[in-house]
C-alpha positions in Angstrom: 9.7 -11.4 40.1 8.5 -14.3 37.9 5.2 -12.5 37.3 7.1 -9.6 35.8 9.1 -11.9 33.5 5.9 -13.7 32.4 4.2 -10.3 31.8 7.1 -9.1 29.7 7.1 -12.4 27.8 3.4 -12.1 27.0 3.8 -8.5 25.8 6.7 -9.4 23.6 4.8 -12.3 22.1 1.8 -10.1 21.4 4.0 -7.4 19.8 5.8 -10.1 17.7 2.5 -11.5 16.5 1.1 -8.1 15.8 4.3 -7.1 13.9 4.1 -10.3 11.7 0.4 -9.6 11.0 1.1 -5.9 10.1 3.9 -7.0 7.8 1.7 -9.5 6.1 -1.1 -6.9 5.6 1.5 -4.4 4.2 3.0 -6.9 1.8 -0.5 -8.0 0.8 -1.5 -4.4 0.0 1.8 -3.7 -1.8 1.3 -6.9 -3.9 -2.2 -5.9 -4.8 -1.1 -2.4 -5.6 1.7 -3.6 -7.9 -0.7 -6.0 -9.6 -3.3 -3.2 -10.1 -0.6 -1.0 -11.6 0.6 -3.7 -14.0 -3.0 -4.4 -15.1 -3.5 -0.6 -15.7 -0.3 -0.4 -17.7 -1.4 -3.4 -19.8 -4.8 -1.8 -20.5 -3.0 1.4 -21.6 -0.8 -0.6 -24.1 -3.7 -2.5 -25.6 
């Protein structure tokens, strides 16, 4: 029984770490995209 609990714990830990990593990548891409859009808008105004 303990092996099952340890296995579930490991899976949850991996999923949690992967979720955090994915969120950071998505936020990074979103931030880069908004910066690119702002720069493009500035170039249009100039």
